[in-house]
N, CA, C and O atoms as a Tripos MOL2 file, in Angstrom:
@<TRIPOS>MOLECULE
protein
  276   275    69     0     0
PROTEIN
NO_CHARGES

@<TRIPOS>ATOM
      1 N           0.3250   10.0270   -8.9850 N.3       1 UNK1
      2 CA          0.8640    8.7690   -8.8330 C.3       1 UNK1
      3 C          -0.4350    7.9290   -7.7890 C.2       1 UNK1
      4 O          -0.8980    8.4330   -6.7660 O.2       1 UNK1
      5 N          -0.8270    6.6130   -8.3360 N.am      2 UNK2
      6 CA         -2.0160    6.1780   -7.6560 C.3       2 UNK2
      7 C          -1.2850    5.3830   -6.3910 C.2       2 UNK2
      8 O          -0.1140    5.0480   -6.2100 O.2       2 UNK2
      9 N          -2.5750    5.2180   -5.5420 N.am      3 UNK3
     10 CA         -2.2390    3.8210   -4.1930 C.3       3 UNK3
     11 C          -1.4090    3.3470   -4.3920 C.2       3 UNK3
     12 O          -0.3020    3.5750   -3.9030 O.2       3 UNK3
     13 N          -1.7900    2.2800   -5.4310 N.am      4 UNK4
     14 CA         -0.8740    0.9640   -5.5030 C.3       4 UNK4
     15 C           0.5290    0.9040   -5.6670 C.2       4 UNK4
     16 O           1.3040    0.0940   -5.1590 O.2       4 UNK4
     17 N           0.8160    2.0000   -6.5560 N.am      5 UNK5
     18 CA          2.1280    2.6270   -6.9480 C.3       5 UNK5
     19 C           2.9430    3.0430   -5.7980 C.2       5 UNK5
     20 O           4.1160    2.6700   -5.7590 O.2       5 UNK5
     21 N           2.2910    4.0260   -4.5290 N.am      6 UNK6
     22 CA          2.8820    4.5590   -3.7380 C.3       6 UNK6
     23 C           3.0950    3.1840   -2.9630 C.2       6 UNK6
     24 O           4.2800    2.8510   -2.9840 O.2       6 UNK6
     25 N           2.2080    2.2360   -2.2380 N.am      7 UNK7
     26 CA          2.1240    0.8880   -1.6840 C.3       7 UNK7
     27 C           3.7460    0.5490   -1.9790 C.2       7 UNK7
     28 O           4.7650    0.6650   -1.2980 O.2       7 UNK7
     29 N           3.4420    0.0290   -3.4580 N.am      8 UNK8
     30 CA          4.7790   -0.7100   -3.7860 C.3       8 UNK8
     31 C           5.9480   -0.0040   -3.4850 C.2       8 UNK8
     32 O           6.9030   -0.7130   -3.1680 O.2       8 UNK8
     33 N           6.1600    1.4370   -3.5040 N.am      9 UNK9
     34 CA          7.4540    2.1110   -3.2650 C.3       9 UNK9
     35 C           7.5550    2.1980   -2.0570 C.2       9 UNK9
     36 O           8.7060    2.5520   -1.7990 O.2       9 UNK9
     37 N           6.8290    2.0350   -0.9570 N.am     10 UNK10
     38 CA          7.3020    1.5860    0.2380 C.3      10 UNK10
     39 C           7.7120    0.7300    0.8800 C.2      10 UNK10
     40 O           8.5520    0.6690    1.7780 O.2      10 UNK10
     41 N           6.7520   -0.3390    0.1350 N.am     11 UNK11
     42 CA          7.0960   -1.5990    0.3380 C.3      11 UNK11
     43 C           8.8750   -1.8230   -0.1730 C.2      11 UNK11
     44 O           9.8150   -1.9290    0.6140 O.2      11 UNK11
     45 N           8.9430   -1.8460   -1.3670 N.am     12 UNK12
     46 CA         10.2670   -1.8010   -1.8770 C.3      12 UNK12
     47 C          11.2540   -0.9230   -1.2170 C.2      12 UNK12
     48 O          12.2520   -1.5480   -0.8590 O.2      12 UNK12
     49 N          11.2770    0.4340   -0.9280 N.am     13 UNK13
     50 CA         12.0130    0.8900   -0.1440 C.3      13 UNK13
     51 C          12.4750    0.2730    1.0870 C.2      13 UNK13
     52 O          13.6440    0.4900    1.4060 O.2      13 UNK13
     53 N          11.7700   -0.4430    1.8130 N.am     14 UNK14
     54 CA         11.9110   -1.0000    3.3830 C.3      14 UNK14
     55 C          12.1010   -2.7230    3.1150 C.2      14 UNK14
     56 O          12.0260   -3.6740    3.8920 O.2      14 UNK14
     57 N          12.3860   -2.6310    1.6100 N.am     15 UNK15
     58 CA         13.0280   -4.4420    1.3300 C.3      15 UNK15
     59 C          12.1400   -5.3320    1.8370 C.2      15 UNK15
     60 O          12.5040   -6.3310    2.4570 O.2      15 UNK15
     61 N          10.7710   -4.9970    1.5850 N.am     16 UNK16
     62 CA          9.8200   -6.0550    2.0690 C.3      16 UNK16
     63 C           9.2860   -6.8600    0.7250 C.2      16 UNK16
     64 O           9.2290   -6.3940   -0.4130 O.2      16 UNK16
     65 N           8.9970   -7.8780    1.0520 N.am     17 UNK17
     66 CA          8.6320   -8.6470   -0.2800 C.3      17 UNK17
     67 C           7.0300   -8.6470   -0.5300 C.2      17 UNK17
     68 O           6.4720   -7.8400    0.2140 O.2      17 UNK17
     69 N           6.3060   -9.2250   -1.2380 N.am     18 UNK18
     70 CA          4.8820   -8.6400   -1.3210 C.3      18 UNK18
     71 C           4.2260   -9.8000   -0.2750 C.2      18 UNK18
     72 O           3.3390   -9.6590    0.5660 O.2      18 UNK18
     73 N           4.9290  -10.8820   -0.6160 N.am     19 UNK19
     74 CA          4.1530  -11.9940    0.6100 C.3      19 UNK19
     75 C           4.3940  -11.9280    2.1440 C.2      19 UNK19
     76 O           3.8080  -12.6940    2.9080 O.2      19 UNK19
     77 N           5.3080  -10.9510    2.5830 N.am     20 UNK20
     78 CA          5.5960  -10.4990    3.7040 C.3      20 UNK20
     79 C           4.6730   -9.3260    3.9340 C.2      20 UNK20
     80 O           3.8510   -9.2690    4.8480 O.2      20 UNK20
     81 N           4.8410   -8.5800    3.2040 N.am     21 UNK21
     82 CA          3.3510   -7.6300    3.6050 C.3      21 UNK21
     83 C           2.2940   -8.2060    3.5070 C.2      21 UNK21
     84 O           1.5620   -8.0880    4.4900 O.2      21 UNK21
     85 N           1.8520   -8.9090    2.5260 N.am     22 UNK22
     86 CA          0.1860   -9.5800    2.5210 C.3      22 UNK22
     87 C          -0.0600  -10.1050    3.7780 C.2      22 UNK22
     88 O          -1.0980   -9.9350    4.4180 O.2      22 UNK22
     89 N           1.1090  -10.8780    4.1940 N.am     23 UNK23
     90 CA          0.6990  -11.8510    5.5090 C.3      23 UNK23
     91 C           0.8260  -10.7380    6.5910 C.2      23 UNK23
     92 O           0.2980  -11.1100    7.6390 O.2      23 UNK23
     93 N           1.2270   -9.7990    6.6470 N.am     24 UNK24
     94 CA          1.2420   -8.6840    7.7900 C.3      24 UNK24
     95 C          -0.1110   -7.8420    7.8750 C.2      24 UNK24
     96 O          -0.6860   -7.3240    8.8330 O.2      24 UNK24
     97 N          -0.4300   -7.9060    6.3840 N.am     25 UNK25
     98 CA         -1.7420   -6.8890    6.2280 C.3      25 UNK25
     99 C          -2.9670   -8.0830    6.3760 C.2      25 UNK25
    100 O          -4.1170   -7.6470    6.4130 O.2      25 UNK25
    101 N          -2.7870   -9.4570    6.4540 N.am     26 UNK26
    102 CA         -4.0490  -10.8330    6.6390 C.3      26 UNK26
    103 C          -4.4630  -10.4330    5.0440 C.2      26 UNK26
    104 O          -5.6220  -10.0310    4.9420 O.2      26 UNK26
    105 N          -3.8920  -10.4710    4.1230 N.am     27 UNK27
    106 CA         -4.4900  -10.5070    2.7510 C.3      27 UNK27
    107 C          -3.4240  -11.1040    1.6820 C.2      27 UNK27
    108 O          -2.2140  -10.8780    1.6490 O.2      27 UNK27
    109 N          -4.3440  -12.0870    0.6480 N.am     28 UNK28
    110 CA         -3.4440  -12.7080   -0.1870 C.3      28 UNK28
    111 C          -2.4190  -12.2210   -0.4560 C.2      28 UNK28
    112 O          -2.3360  -11.0720   -0.0240 O.2      28 UNK28
    113 N          -1.4650  -12.6040   -1.0480 N.am     29 UNK29
    114 CA         -0.0680  -11.8020   -1.8810 C.3      29 UNK29
    115 C          -0.8040  -11.4680   -3.1050 C.2      29 UNK29
    116 O          -0.7010  -10.3130   -3.5180 O.2      29 UNK29
    117 N          -1.6710  -12.4680   -3.8710 N.am     30 UNK30
    118 CA         -2.3430  -12.1220   -4.9870 C.3      30 UNK30
    119 C          -2.9320  -10.7400   -4.9980 C.2      30 UNK30
    120 O          -2.6240   -9.9960   -5.9290 O.2      30 UNK30
    121 N          -3.9180  -10.2320   -3.8620 N.am     31 UNK31
    122 CA         -4.5170   -9.0770   -3.7070 C.3      31 UNK31
    123 C          -3.6220   -7.9770   -3.4530 C.2      31 UNK31
    124 O          -3.9580   -6.8270   -3.7350 O.2      31 UNK31
    125 N          -2.2990   -8.3040   -2.8450 N.am     32 UNK32
    126 CA         -1.5080   -7.1560   -2.8170 C.3      32 UNK32
    127 C          -1.1830   -6.6410   -4.2330 C.2      32 UNK32
    128 O          -1.3900   -5.4780   -4.5810 O.2      32 UNK32
    129 N          -0.7200   -7.4860   -4.9280 N.am     33 UNK33
    130 CA         -0.2730   -7.5390   -6.2730 C.3      33 UNK33
    131 C          -1.4000   -7.1450   -7.1960 C.2      33 UNK33
    132 O          -0.9730   -6.5040   -8.1560 O.2      33 UNK33
    133 N          -2.5680   -7.3080   -7.2050 N.am     34 UNK34
    134 CA         -3.6510   -6.2800   -7.9750 C.3      34 UNK34
    135 C          -3.7680   -5.0410   -7.2770 C.2      34 UNK34
    136 O          -3.8320   -4.1810   -8.1550 O.2      34 UNK34
    137 N          -3.8290   -4.4950   -6.1360 N.am     35 UNK35
    138 CA         -3.5280   -3.4860   -5.7640 C.3      35 UNK35
    139 C          -2.3150   -2.7210   -5.9630 C.2      35 UNK35
    140 O          -2.5440   -1.5130   -6.0310 O.2      35 UNK35
    141 N          -0.9860   -3.0740   -6.0880 N.am     36 UNK36
    142 CA          0.0120   -2.7100   -6.5270 C.3      36 UNK36
    143 C           0.0650   -2.1290   -7.8370 C.2      36 UNK36
    144 O           0.5660   -1.0710   -8.2190 O.2      36 UNK36
    145 N          -0.8040   -3.4030   -8.6990 N.am     37 UNK37
    146 CA         -0.9370   -2.7180  -10.1570 C.3      37 UNK37
    147 C          -1.6490   -2.0650  -10.5120 C.2      37 UNK37
    148 O          -1.8260   -2.0140  -11.7290 O.2      37 UNK37
    149 N          -2.3300   -1.3320   -9.7340 N.am     38 UNK38
    150 CA         -4.0170   -0.9620   -9.7920 C.3      38 UNK38
    151 C          -5.0790   -1.3910  -10.2630 C.2      38 UNK38
    152 O          -5.9920   -0.5820  -10.4270 O.2      38 UNK38
    153 N          -5.2650   -2.7380  -10.6050 N.am     39 UNK39
    154 CA         -6.3240   -3.4980  -10.9900 C.3      39 UNK39
    155 C          -7.6570   -3.3040   -9.9120 C.2      39 UNK39
    156 O          -8.8500   -3.4840  -10.1570 O.2      39 UNK39
    157 N          -7.0750   -2.9180   -8.7690 N.am     40 UNK40
    158 CA         -7.9850   -3.1330   -7.5020 C.3      40 UNK40
    159 C          -8.0420   -1.5680   -7.3460 C.2      40 UNK40
    160 O          -7.0080   -0.9120   -7.2210 O.2      40 UNK40
    161 N          -9.4050   -0.9470   -7.3590 N.am     41 UNK41
    162 CA         -9.3870    0.6490   -7.2860 C.3      41 UNK41
    163 C         -10.2790    0.7710   -6.0110 C.2      41 UNK41
    164 O         -10.4010    1.9360   -5.6350 O.2      41 UNK41
    165 N         -10.7390    0.1120   -5.4810 N.am     42 UNK42
    166 CA        -11.4500    0.2440   -3.9070 C.3      42 UNK42
    167 C         -10.5940   -0.5760   -3.2670 C.2      42 UNK42
    168 O         -10.2220   -1.6500   -3.7410 O.2      42 UNK42
    169 N         -10.1770   -0.0480   -1.9860 N.am     43 UNK43
    170 CA         -9.4610   -0.6400   -0.7350 C.3      43 UNK43
    171 C          -9.8200    0.0000    0.2280 C.2      43 UNK43
    172 O          -9.8650    1.2050    0.4750 O.2      43 UNK43
    173 N         -10.2140   -1.3790    1.0540 N.am     44 UNK44
    174 CA        -10.9410   -1.0460    2.5110 C.3      44 UNK44
    175 C         -10.2110   -0.0260    3.2840 C.2      44 UNK44
    176 O          -8.9800   -0.0460    3.3040 O.2      44 UNK44
    177 N         -11.0200    1.0390    4.0450 N.am     45 UNK45
    178 CA        -10.2480    2.0010    5.0570 C.3      45 UNK45
    179 C          -9.4010    1.2890    6.1570 C.2      45 UNK45
    180 O          -8.4220    1.7680    6.7300 O.2      45 UNK45
    181 N         -10.0480   -0.1460    6.3800 N.am     46 UNK46
    182 CA         -8.9390   -0.4320    7.7640 C.3      46 UNK46
    183 C          -7.7990   -1.2730    7.0120 C.2      46 UNK46
    184 O          -6.8930   -1.7040    7.7250 O.2      46 UNK46
    185 N          -7.7600   -1.5460    5.6390 N.am     47 UNK47
    186 CA         -6.5790   -2.2480    5.3380 C.3      47 UNK47
    187 C          -5.5810   -0.8370    5.0870 C.2      47 UNK47
    188 O          -4.3910   -0.8950    5.3970 O.2      47 UNK47
    189 N          -6.1540    0.3840    4.5200 N.am     48 UNK48
    190 CA         -5.2390    1.5320    4.3960 C.3      48 UNK48
    191 C          -4.8040    1.8790    5.8450 C.2      48 UNK48
    192 O          -3.6460    2.2090    6.1000 O.2      48 UNK48
    193 N          -5.5450    1.8120    6.5560 N.am     49 UNK49
    194 CA         -5.2110    2.0990    8.4660 C.3      49 UNK49
    195 C          -3.7440    0.9450    8.6680 C.2      49 UNK49
    196 O          -2.7700    1.4300    9.2430 O.2      49 UNK49
    197 N          -3.6570   -0.4160    8.2230 N.am     50 UNK50
    198 CA         -2.7760   -1.1030    8.7310 C.3      50 UNK50
    199 C          -1.8050   -0.7230    7.6930 C.2      50 UNK50
    200 O          -0.6940   -0.8830    8.1980 O.2      50 UNK50
    201 N          -1.6760   -0.2480    6.3510 N.am     51 UNK51
    202 CA         -0.8900   -0.0760    5.8070 C.3      51 UNK51
    203 C           0.1290    1.3510    6.1180 C.2      51 UNK51
    204 O           1.3540    1.4440    6.0390 O.2      51 UNK51
    205 N          -0.8190    2.3030    6.4660 N.am     52 UNK52
    206 CA         -0.2470    3.2970    7.1280 C.3      52 UNK52
    207 C           0.5020    3.3420    8.5740 C.2      52 UNK52
    208 O           1.3150    4.2300    8.8270 O.2      52 UNK52
    209 N           0.2050    2.4350    9.3960 N.am     53 UNK53
    210 CA          0.8300    1.8840   10.5200 C.3      53 UNK53
    211 C           2.2350    1.3520   10.1980 C.2      53 UNK53
    212 O           3.2660    1.7390   10.7470 O.2      53 UNK53
    213 N           2.1250    0.1700    8.9900 N.am     54 UNK54
    214 CA          3.3150   -0.4190    9.2550 C.3      54 UNK54
    215 C           4.2480    0.3230    8.5240 C.2      54 UNK54
    216 O           5.4210    0.0120    8.7280 O.2      54 UNK54
    217 N           3.9850    1.4260    7.5450 N.am     55 UNK55
    218 CA          4.9890    2.0920    6.9970 C.3      55 UNK55
    219 C           5.3750    3.4170    7.5440 C.2      55 UNK55
    220 O           6.3110    4.0990    7.1260 O.2      55 UNK55
    221 N           4.4510    3.7670    8.6630 N.am     56 UNK56
    222 CA          4.7820    5.0330    9.6940 C.3      56 UNK56
    223 C           4.2800    6.2520    8.6690 C.2      56 UNK56
    224 O           4.7640    7.3660    8.8720 O.2      56 UNK56
    225 N           3.5240    6.1180    7.8000 N.am     57 UNK57
    226 CA          2.8350    7.2400    6.8690 C.3      57 UNK57
    227 C           1.6580    7.7960    7.4820 C.2      57 UNK57
    228 O           1.0870    7.1700    8.3750 O.2      57 UNK57
    229 N           1.2400    8.9230    7.0820 N.am     58 UNK58
    230 CA          0.1170    9.4810    7.7410 C.3      58 UNK58
    231 C          -1.0830    9.3160    6.1210 C.2      58 UNK58
    232 O          -0.6980    9.5020    4.9660 O.2      58 UNK58
    233 N          -2.2590    9.0010    6.4670 N.am     59 UNK59
    234 CA         -3.2830    8.6670    4.7920 C.3      59 UNK59
    235 C          -3.3570    9.6400    4.2860 C.2      59 UNK59
    236 O          -4.1610    9.6220    3.3540 O.2      59 UNK59
    237 N          -2.6390   11.0100    4.5330 N.am     60 UNK60
    238 CA         -2.5240   12.0530    3.4280 C.3      60 UNK60
    239 C          -1.6510   11.7740    2.4530 C.2      60 UNK60
    240 O          -1.7040   12.2360    1.3130 O.2      60 UNK60
    241 N          -0.5120   10.7160    3.0430 N.am     61 UNK61
    242 CA          0.5370   10.4550    1.8910 C.3      61 UNK61
    243 C          -0.5100    9.7420    0.6830 C.2      61 UNK61
    244 O          -0.2560   10.2510   -0.4090 O.2      61 UNK61
    245 N          -1.3610    8.9400    0.6180 N.am     62 UNK62
    246 CA         -1.6880    8.8120   -0.4550 C.3      62 UNK62
    247 C          -2.9640    9.1770   -1.1760 C.2      62 UNK62
    248 O          -3.4410    8.6330   -2.1710 O.2      62 UNK62
    249 N          -3.5620   10.5100   -0.2770 N.am     63 UNK63
    250 CA         -4.7270   11.0510   -0.7760 C.3      63 UNK63
    251 C          -4.0130   12.5730   -1.4080 C.2      63 UNK63
    252 O          -4.4670   13.0970   -2.4250 O.2      63 UNK63
    253 N          -3.0150   13.0770   -0.7440 N.am     64 UNK64
    254 CA         -2.7190   14.5640   -1.4670 C.3      64 UNK64
    255 C          -1.7400   14.2230   -2.3060 C.2      64 UNK64
    256 O          -0.7440   13.7230   -1.7830 O.2      64 UNK64
    257 N          -1.7520   14.4000   -3.8550 N.am     65 UNK65
    258 CA         -0.9910   14.2200   -4.4540 C.3      65 UNK65
    259 C           0.2190   15.4980   -4.7300 C.2      65 UNK65
    260 O           1.3050   15.2260   -5.2430 O.2      65 UNK65
    261 N          -0.0230   16.4000   -4.4580 N.am     66 UNK66
    262 CA          0.7230   17.7290   -4.2990 C.3      66 UNK66
    263 C           1.9840   17.5780   -3.8490 C.2      66 UNK66
    264 O           2.9030   18.0420   -4.5230 O.2      66 UNK66
    265 N           2.2530   16.8920   -2.6120 N.am     67 UNK67
    266 CA          2.8900   16.8590   -1.7430 C.3      67 UNK67
    267 C           3.6870   15.7300   -2.0710 C.2      67 UNK67
    268 O           4.5970   15.5600   -1.2590 O.2      67 UNK67
    269 N           3.6450   14.9440   -2.9470 N.am     68 UNK68
    270 CA          4.4460   13.7860   -2.9880 C.3      68 UNK68
    271 C           4.8460   13.5560   -4.5020 C.2      68 UNK68
    272 O           4.9990   12.3800   -4.8310 O.2      68 UNK68
    273 N           5.0060   14.3800   -5.3160 N.am     69 UNK69
    274 CA          5.4220   14.3740   -7.2050 C.3      69 UNK69
    275 C           6.7190   14.6080   -6.7130 C.2      69 UNK69
    276 O           7.6620   14.7330   -7.4940 O.2      69 UNK69
@<TRIPOS>BOND
     1     1     2 1
     2     2     3 1
     3     3     4 2
     4     3     5 am
     5     5     6 1
     6     6     7 1
     7     7     8 2
     8     7     9 am
     9     9    10 1
    10    10    11 1
    11    11    12 2
    12    11    13 am
    13    13    14 1
    14    14    15 1
    15    15    16 2
    16    15    17 am
    17    17    18 1
    18    18    19 1
    19    19    20 2
    20    19    21 am
    21    21    22 1
    22    22    23 1
    23    23    24 2
    24    23    25 am
    25    25    26 1
    26    26    27 1
    27    27    28 2
    28    27    29 am
    29    29    30 1
    30    30    31 1
    31    31    32 2
    32    31    33 am
    33    33    34 1
    34    34    35 1
    35    35    36 2
    36    35    37 am
    37    37    38 1
    38    38    39 1
    39    39    40 2
    40    39    41 am
    41    41    42 1
    42    42    43 1
    43    43    44 2
    44    43    45 am
    45    45    46 1
    46    46    47 1
    47    47    48 2
    48    47    49 am
    49    49    50 1
    50    50    51 1
    51    51    52 2
    52    51    53 am
    53    53    54 1
    54    54    55 1
    55    55    56 2
    56    55    57 am
    57    57    58 1
    58    58    59 1
    59    59    60 2
    60    59    61 am
    61    61    62 1
    62    62    63 1
    63    63    64 2
    64    63    65 am
    65    65    66 1
    66    66    67 1
    67    67    68 2
    68    67    69 am
    69    69    70 1
    70    70    71 1
    71    71    72 2
    72    71    73 am
    73    73    74 1
    74    74    75 1
    75    75    76 2
    76    75    77 am
    77    77    78 1
    78    78    79 1
    79    79    80 2
    80    79    81 am
    81    81    82 1
    82    82    83 1
    83    83    84 2
    84    83    85 am
    85    85    86 1
    86    86    87 1
    87    87    88 2
    88    87    89 am
    89    89    90 1
    90    90    91 1
    91    91    92 2
    92    91    93 am
    93    93    94 1
    94    94    95 1
    95    95    96 2
    96    95    97 am
    97    97    98 1
    98    98    99 1
    99    99   100 2
   100    99   101 am
   101   101   102 1
   102   102   103 1
   103   103   104 2
   104   103   105 am
   105   105   106 1
   106   106   107 1
   107   107   108 2
   108   107   109 am
   109   109   110 1
   110   110   111 1
   111   111   112 2
   112   111   113 am
   113   113   114 1
   114   114   115 1
   115   115   116 2
   116   115   117 am
   117   117   118 1
   118   118   119 1
   119   119   120 2
   120   119   121 am
   121   121   122 1
   122   122   123 1
   123   123   124 2
   124   123   125 am
   125   125   126 1
   126   126   127 1
   127   127   128 2
   128   127   129 am
   129   129   130 1
   130   130   131 1
   131   131   132 2
   132   131   133 am
   133   133   134 1
   134   134   135 1
   135   135   136 2
   136   135   137 am
   137   137   138 1
   138   138   139 1
   139   139   140 2
   140   139   141 am
   141   141   142 1
   142   142   143 1
   143   143   144 2
   144   143   145 am
   145   145   146 1
   146   146   147 1
   147   147   148 2
   148   147   149 am
   149   149   150 1
   150   150   151 1
   151   151   152 2
   152   151   153 am
   153   153   154 1
   154   154   155 1
   155   155   156 2
   156   155   157 am
   157   157   158 1
   158   158   159 1
   159   159   160 2
   160   159   161 am
   161   161   162 1
   162   162   163 1
   163   163   164 2
   164   163   165 am
   165   165   166 1
   166   166   167 1
   167   167   168 2
   168   167   169 am
   169   169   170 1
   170   170   171 1
   171   171   172 2
   172   171   173 am
   173   173   174 1
   174   174   175 1
   175   175   176 2
   176   175   177 am
   177   177   178 1
   178   178   179 1
   179   179   180 2
   180   179   181 am
   181   181   182 1
   182   182   183 1
   183   183   184 2
   184   183   185 am
   185   185   186 1
   186   186   187 1
   187   187   188 2
   188   187   189 am
   189   189   190 1
   190   190   191 1
   191   191   192 2
   192   191   193 am
   193   193   194 1
   194   194   195 1
   195   195   196 2
   196   195   197 am
   197   197   198 1
   198   198   199 1
   199   199   200 2
   200   199   201 am
   201   201   202 1
   202   202   203 1
   203   203   204 2
   204   203   205 am
   205   205   206 1
   206   206   207 1
   207   207   208 2
   208   207   209 am
   209   209   210 1
   210   210   211 1
   211   211   212 2
   212   211   213 am
   213   213   214 1
   214   214   215 1
   215   215   216 2
   216   215   217 am
   217   217   218 1
   218   218   219 1
   219   219   220 2
   220   219   221 am
   221   221   222 1
   222   222   223 1
   223   223   224 2
   224   223   225 am
   225   225   226 1
   226   226   227 1
   227   227   228 2
   228   227   229 am
   229   229   230 1
   230   230   231 1
   231   231   232 2
   232   231   233 am
   233   233   234 1
   234   234   235 1
   235   235   236 2
   236   235   237 am
   237   237   238 1
   238   238   239 1
   239   239   240 2
   240   239   241 am
   241   241   242 1
   242   242   243 1
   243   243   244 2
   244   243   245 am
   245   245   246 1
   246   246   247 1
   247   247   248 2
   248   247   249 am
   249   249   250 1
   250   250   251 1
   251   251   252 2
   252   251   253 am
   253   253   254 1
   254   254   255 1
   255   255   256 2
   256   255   257 am
   257   257   258 1
   258   258   259 1
   259   259   260 2
   260   259   261 am
   261   261   262 1
   262   262   263 1
   263   263   264 2
   264   263   265 am
   265   265   266 1
   266   266   267 1
   267   267   268 2
   268   267   269 am
   269   269   270 1
   270   270   271 1
   271   271   272 2
   272   271   273 am
   273   273   274 1
   274   274   275 1
   275   275   276 2
@<TRIPOS>SUBSTRUCTURE
     1 UNK1         2 RESIDUE 1 A UNK
     2 UNK2         6 RESIDUE 1 A UNK
     3 UNK3        10 RESIDUE 1 A UNK
     4 UNK4        14 RESIDUE 1 A UNK
     5 UNK5        18 RESIDUE 1 A UNK
     6 UNK6        22 RESIDUE 1 A UNK
     7 UNK7        26 RESIDUE 1 A UNK
     8 UNK8        30 RESIDUE 1 A UNK
     9 UNK9        34 RESIDUE 1 A UNK
    10 UNK10       38 RESIDUE 1 A UNK
    11 UNK11       42 RESIDUE 1 A UNK
    12 UNK12       46 RESIDUE 1 A UNK
    13 UNK13       50 RESIDUE 1 A UNK
    14 UNK14       54 RESIDUE 1 A UNK
    15 UNK15       58 RESIDUE 1 A UNK
    16 UNK16       62 RESIDUE 1 A UNK
    17 UNK17       66 RESIDUE 1 A UNK
    18 UNK18       70 RESIDUE 1 A UNK
    19 UNK19       74 RESIDUE 1 A UNK
    20 UNK20       78 RESIDUE 1 A UNK
    21 UNK21       82 RESIDUE 1 A UNK
    22 UNK22       86 RESIDUE 1 A UNK
    23 UNK23       90 RESIDUE 1 A UNK
    24 UNK24       94 RESIDUE 1 A UNK
    25 UNK25       98 RESIDUE 1 A UNK
    26 UNK26      102 RESIDUE 1 A UNK
    27 UNK27      106 RESIDUE 1 A UNK
    28 UNK28      110 RESIDUE 1 A UNK
    29 UNK29      114 RESIDUE 1 A UNK
    30 UNK30      118 RESIDUE 1 A UNK
    31 UNK31      122 RESIDUE 1 A UNK
    32 UNK32      126 RESIDUE 1 A UNK
    33 UNK33      130 RESIDUE 1 A UNK
    34 UNK34      134 RESIDUE 1 A UNK
    35 UNK35      138 RESIDUE 1 A UNK
    36 UNK36      142 RESIDUE 1 A UNK
    37 UNK37      146 RESIDUE 1 A UNK
    38 UNK38      150 RESIDUE 1 A UNK
    39 UNK39      154 RESIDUE 1 A UNK
    40 UNK40      158 RESIDUE 1 A UNK
    41 UNK41      162 RESIDUE 1 A UNK
    42 UNK42      166 RESIDUE 1 A UNK
    43 UNK43      170 RESIDUE 1 A UNK
    44 UNK44      174 RESIDUE 1 A UNK
    45 UNK45      178 RESIDUE 1 A UNK
    46 UNK46      182 RESIDUE 1 A UNK
    47 UNK47      186 RESIDUE 1 A UNK
    48 UNK48      190 RESIDUE 1 A UNK
    49 UNK49      194 RESIDUE 1 A UNK
    50 UNK50      198 RESIDUE 1 A UNK
    51 UNK51      202 RESIDUE 1 A UNK
    52 UNK52      206 RESIDUE 1 A UNK
    53 UNK53      210 RESIDUE 1 A UNK
    54 UNK54      214 RESIDUE 1 A UNK
    55 UNK55      218 RESIDUE 1 A UNK
    56 UNK56      222 RESIDUE 1 A UNK
    57 UNK57      226 RESIDUE 1 A UNK
    58 UNK58      230 RESIDUE 1 A UNK
    59 UNK59      234 RESIDUE 1 A UNK
    60 UNK60      238 RESIDUE 1 A UNK
    61 UNK61      242 RESIDUE 1 A UNK
    62 UNK62      246 RESIDUE 1 A UNK
    63 UNK63      250 RESIDUE 1 A UNK
    64 UNK64      254 RESIDUE 1 A UNK
    65 UNK65      258 RESIDUE 1 A UNK
    66 UNK66      262 RESIDUE 1 A UNK
    67 UNK67      266 RESIDUE 1 A UNK
    68 UNK68      270 RESIDUE 1 A UNK
    69 UNK69      274 RESIDUE 1 A UNK
């Protein structure tokens, strides 16, 4: 599962809209949509740090495939 899909699942599990999450992250909703759809392959580390804090997950959640299948 790619990073965008994991972000989307976290967002949906918390019942947060793309617009709300994008505002919290300080990015455009369109940008978040591209990330969630896998159309953006490079994600800034600072953005990932914000995502981890919002969803209270460790960065390893996005890196370690074997733990989250």
